[in-house]
C-alpha positions as CSV (number, residue, x, y, z in Angstrom):
1,X,0.1,-1.7,25.9
2,X,0.7,-0.1,22.4
3,X,-1.7,-1.0,19.7
4,X,-0.4,-1.2,16.1
5,X,2.3,1.3,17.0
6,X,4.9,0.2,14.4
7,X,4.2,2.7,11.6
8,X,6.3,0.6,9.2
9,X,3.8,-2.3,9.4
10,X,0.7,-2.7,7.2
11,X,-2.5,-3.0,9.3
12,X,-6.0,-4.0,8.2
13,X,-8.8,-4.0,10.7
14,X,-12.5,-4.7,10.2
15,X,-14.0,-2.7,13.1
16,X,-16.9,-5.1,13.2
17,X,-14.5,-7.7,14.7
18,X,-13.7,-5.5,17.7
19,X,-15.6,-5.2,20.9
20,X,-16.7,-1.9,22.4
21,X,-14.6,-0.9,25.4
22,X,-15.8,1.6,28.1
23,X,-14.1,5.0,28.3
24,X,-13.9,6.4,31.8
25,X,-17.5,7.7,31.3
26,X,-20.4,5.4,31.8
27,X,-22.1,6.0,28.5
28,X,-19.2,6.5,26.0
29,X,-17.4,3.5,24.4
30,X,-14.5,3.1,21.9
31,X,-12.7,0.7,19.6
32,X,-9.0,1.5,19.5
33,X,-7.2,1.0,16.2
34,X,-3.9,2.7,17.1
35,X,-2.3,3.7,20.3
36,X,1.2,4.9,21.0
37,X,1.9,6.4,24.4
38,X,-0.2,6.7,27.5
39,X,-3.6,5.0,27.6
40,X,-5.6,8.2,27.9
41,X,-3.2,10.8,26.6
42,X,-1.1,9.2,23.9
43,X,-1.4,9.2,20.1
44,X,-4.7,7.5,19.4
45,X,-7.0,6.5,16.5
46,X,-10.3,5.0,17.5
47,X,-14.0,4.7,16.8
48,X,-16.1,6.2,19.6
49,X,-19.8,5.6,20.4
50,X,-21.9,8.0,22.5
51,X,-25.0,6.5,23.9
52,X,-28.2,8.6,23.9
53,X,-27.9,11.5,26.4
54,X,-24.2,11.0,26.9
55,X,-22.2,14.0,28.3
56,X,-18.4,14.1,28.4
57,X,-16.4,16.4,30.7
58,X,-14.8,19.5,29.3
59,X,-11.2,18.8,28.1
60,X,-8.5,20.0,25.7
61,X,-6.5,18.2,23.1
62,X,-2.8,18.7,23.1
63,X,-1.5,18.2,19.6
64,X,-5.0,18.4,18.2
65,X,-8.1,16.2,17.5
66,X,-9.7,15.2,14.2
67,X,-13.3,13.9,14.1
68,X,-15.5,12.5,11.3
69,X,-19.1,11.8,12.3
70,X,-20.1,8.4,11.1
71,X,-23.6,8.1,12.4
72,X,-26.1,10.2,14.5
73,X,-25.4,13.7,15.8
74,X,-22.3,14.7,17.8
75,X,-22.6,17.9,19.8
76,X,-20.7,20.3,22.0
77,X,-21.1,23.8,23.3
78,X,-20.1,25.1,19.8
79,X,-22.7,23.3,17.8
80,X,-24.4,20.1,16.5
81,X,-22.7,18.0,13.9
82,X,-24.6,15.4,11.9
83,X,-23.3,12.3,10.0
84,X,-20.8,13.4,7.4
85,X,-19.5,16.3,9.5
86,X,-15.7,16.8,9.7
87,X,-13.9,18.7,12.5
88,X,-10.3,19.6,13.2
89,X,-9.8,20.9,16.7
90,X,-6.3,22.4,17.0
91,X,-3.9,22.3,19.9
92,X,-5.4,24.6,22.6
93,X,-9.1,24.0,21.7
94,X,-11.4,22.9,24.5
95,X,-14.9,21.4,24.4
96,X,-17.4,19.3,26.3
97,X,-18.9,16.7,23.9
98,X,-22.4,15.3,24.2
99,X,-25.0,13.5,22.1
100,X,-28.7,13.8,22.7
101,X,-29.7,10.8,20.6
102,X,-26.4,9.0,20.3
103,X,-23.7,9.0,17.7
104,X,-20.6,7.2,16.3
105,X,-17.5,9.1,15.4
106,X,-14.0,8.4,14.0
107,X,-11.4,10.2,16.1
108,X,-7.7,10.8,15.7
109,X,-6.0,12.3,18.8
110,X,-2.5,13.8,19.2
111,X,-1.7,13.7,15.4
112,X,-1.9,17.4,14.6
113,X,0.9,19.1,16.5
114,X,1.8,22.7,16.0
115,X,0.3,26.0,16.9
116,X,-1.4,28.0,14.2
117,X,-3.6,25.3,12.7
118,X,-7.1,26.3,11.6
119,X,-10.2,25.2,13.6
120,X,-12.3,23.5,10.9
121,X,-15.9,22.4,10.9
122,X,-17.4,21.1,7.6
123,X,-20.6,19.5,6.5
124,X,-19.2,17.3,3.8
125,X,-22.6,16.9,2.3
126,X,-22.4,20.5,1.2
127,X,-19.1,20.0,-0.6
128,X,-19.0,19.2,-4.3
129,X,-17.1,16.2,-5.6
130,X,-14.1,17.4,-7.7
131,X,-12.1,15.6,-10.4
132,X,-9.5,13.3,-8.7
133,X,-7.1,13.1,-11.7
134,X,-8.0,9.5,-12.4
135,X,-11.0,8.3,-14.5
136,X,-13.9,7.3,-12.2
137,X,-12.4,8.9,-9.1
138,X,-13.6,12.2,-7.5
139,X,-12.5,13.9,-4.3
140,X,-13.6,16.3,-1.5
141,X,-10.7,18.0,0.2
142,X,-11.2,18.4,3.9
143,X,-7.9,19.6,5.4
144,X,-4.8,21.0,3.8
145,X,-3.0,24.0,5.3
146,X,0.2,25.8,4.2
147,X,3.1,25.1,6.6
148,X,1.7,21.7,7.7
149,X,2.2,18.4,5.9
150,X,-1.0,16.5,6.7
151,X,-3.8,16.1,4.2
152,X,-7.3,14.7,4.7
153,X,-9.8,14.1,1.9
154,X,-12.8,12.0,0.9
155,X,-12.2,9.8,-2.2
156,X,-15.1,8.4,-4.2
157,X,-14.7,5.5,-6.6
158,X,-17.3,5.0,-9.3
159,X,-18.6,1.5,-10.0
160,X,-16.1,-0.6,-12.0
161,X,-13.3,1.8,-11.5
162,X,-10.1,0.3,-13.0
163,X,-7.0,-0.4,-10.9
164,X,-4.4,2.3,-10.9
165,X,-0.9,1.6,-9.6
166,X,0.6,4.3,-7.3
167,X,3.1,4.7,-4.4
168,X,2.8,6.0,-0.9
169,X,6.2,7.3,0.0
170,X,5.0,8.7,3.3
171,X,2.3,6.1,4.0
172,X,-1.5,6.4,3.9
173,X,-4.5,5.7,6.1
174,X,-7.9,4.8,4.8
175,X,-11.3,4.2,6.4
176,X,-14.1,2.7,4.2
177,X,-17.2,4.8,4.6
178,X,-19.4,3.2,2.0
179,X,-19.5,0.0,-0.1
180,X,-16.1,-1.7,-0.7
181,X,-12.9,-1.4,-2.6
182,X,-10.1,-3.8,-3.5
183,X,-6.4,-4.0,-4.4
184,X,-4.0,-6.8,-5.0
185,X,-3.8,-7.5,-1.3
186,X,-7.5,-8.0,-0.6
187,X,-11.1,-6.7,-0.5
188,X,-12.1,-4.1,2.1
189,X,-15.7,-3.7,3.2
190,X,-17.4,-0.7,4.8
191,X,-16.0,-0.2,8.3
192,X,-12.5,-1.3,7.5
193,X,-9.4,0.7,8.5
194,X,-6.2,0.3,6.5
195,X,-2.8,1.7,7.2
196,X,-0.3,1.4,4.4
197,X,3.3,2.0,5.5
198,X,5.8,4.4,4.0
199,X,7.1,3.1,0.7
200,X,4.1,0.9,0.0
201,X,2.6,0.5,-3.5
202,X,-0.8,-0.9,-4.6
203,X,-3.5,-0.8,-7.3
204,X,-6.9,0.0,-5.8
205,X,-10.2,-0.3,-7.7
206,X,-13.8,-0.9,-6.9
207,X,-16.5,-3.0,-8.6
208,X,-19.4,-1.6,-6.5
209,X,-18.2,2.0,-6.1
210,X,-16.9,3.2,-2.7
211,X,-16.3,6.2,-0.5
212,X,-13.1,6.4,1.5
213,X,-11.9,8.7,4.2
214,X,-8.2,9.1,3.4
215,X,-5.2,10.6,5.4
216,X,-1.8,11.5,4.0
217,X,0.4,11.5,7.1
218,X,3.6,13.7,7.5
219,X,7.0,12.3,6.6
């Protein structure tokens, strides 16, 4: 069954309200936020948990894979990636993930089609916050590549950031990493995933300060 597959609908999910579901691997679990296509090979956005000493079989990712490590250390034969690490594995990349002590990762599968994409690994803790063009907002740019429309970045709201009205002609996805932010539609705590559809408009702000993982999808 598709999950939140109508991209023209606004979706807000607090991942704490979802139950962990087993992946076909005894010690790896997931919470699906978005699924379009086949259960194990479609376009998927999910939160994945590796128990301690988990090992996943070697596999590739047609149309790419994007990972942000939320907690613990995610590993594969290419390295170890602690919380705050960002990875973009392009079409054709293969790996065998594991986690010695357990981890939780945010994963987007099948959403980076096209040969020629860069293979990216970043420790976002080593990146400096840059001015975001709005008072009180700073940004860390994670993925942008000439010839491809997608953009991924971290967005930081300072405490008591004022609302700023703006449009999303192509839509937007947000995952709240720290604290909470608000707009005229509601308040979104840490662990909330929001998908704003193409043509949407809102005025986000934060009383507490917040850090968001933000995706700008293609047209």
